[in-house]
C-alpha angles and dihedrals in degrees: 000000000000094000093054098037098105092053092044092053094049090060094038092053090049089058094250130146117238133191112226126192120189135186106238101169138010136197133190116346098352111167100217129043128237110284095040106135138196125197128205104202128212088259092056096256124141121224125184132000141260098188111012092262100318105107101006092114092055095044089046092057092044092049090051090054093047090052088053099050101020098227114130119230135205107206131182120213125194100025089150132012090255093053091046090053092048092059096032098258091138094156088076094236128135126234132187109204125188114210120197144163116246127196140134085271099048096038111024093165097059093096090058090046091052092048090053093047094048093047091051092245114147114249136151135204121212117194127184103233096171133028138147087235103066090201089069095054108107096021110143138208123193113208132193133180115271091249094052123121094235128061115295091240140004130192127015141253092216105282142035091243094053091044091052095046094049094042094062093045092047092055089060092050091047092055091057097036092238127151115211148156115243129199128213142155114278092273098036098280112168091222116051142041140248103093121075121187126191117208128202107200107200100191120169115274115284114253130244114196115197114193116197124045097232133129090265089057091058090055093045091049090052095050091042091056090048089055090052101259124145098236129211125182115200130184134154092226111085093196090064102031100075132137091233091062094049109037093157091060119096091217137001117212128200105207143104101284095228092050092048095049091047090052094048090052092049088050091055094242096122119080144156092287095055118116118207120195120183110200099162098095089191118117096220089060107030103042096061090038093053089045087061097038099050091047094056112117094241137347132159097238143354116192132171128199122226145101123280091266092050089049093053092045089050094050091051091052093048093048087051092058092051110264111154126231089253092055092047090050091069093063119099104208136192082033125242140016123297101263095141087252117182108162125062089251093051091047090051089055091051091051091047089049092055092048093050090048093052092049096053102026096253122166099219089232124133107272089226090064096051133078128218133038122344100214119048 
């Protein structure tokens, strides 16, 4: 929903009714992940995508019907190859799409949700997408962390027991920034089925920390922003660490890299989604920095630039200061995948490719050489 939120809010603020289709589950080679949304506006326009073009026409027609009669629908596309071809889902994947009507009357908390998302405050939205009682389908619960400024929850899924069970699970998804469909008994029972709840977890943007104010850093910052990261470039040299040299970065910091990273960790601004790239390839900067980075409790990725010789020298220095084999095993160095990259931009793509592969468990091999499904 995040990618269509601005358009959704424009219509919602104007008092209009919008049809919203959202991918809530995928099977086999589905082209878009859970959480991908498509809007059908009051003017008949379509915004966003649930399948990269495969089933948009069918979802558009269904959303138009839902706007007309108000009853939400959970629809599966691609149950068989024939069905897939009929709606254009030629990849052979399967999508569950929840289609609902959104307006100020049906979703009064949307304004507060949008304000939290835009401000970078963590918030989650849980929606009942399947239930034996049709009146509970489409019920929503807004959930915030216990230490948030706003109320910990707003709305209801239909009962206090269901709200309590879902609230606890949603906090876990929110901590990791993961969208998911959860299954419970009809009244929130932990064991059982009948109620399915889809959760959008609007965690703050994951962070990309780029250490070393070099030309490669500018390219990495640009690619990182494109991938949705909040990007920081940090270097101890003020003549190089300037906003004008890194226009794609959200912030440019002049500080010793290891000191800045330690302070960010102490302030609680480093988590399991944080990506750390060390581009300095200078021992006086990268060794103390990597000592901090590789001892962090958990981050998504730590990569360091340098030649094979630089890498071997770096490992020896890190071993000398006491890093263990397990800690050193977390280091991706030399950084990036083997794409034959030469330019800063090409190198940035190779680094991004390694980060993406690590996030989703990809092999980095050519798809044409692999068997099995393309999308996990």
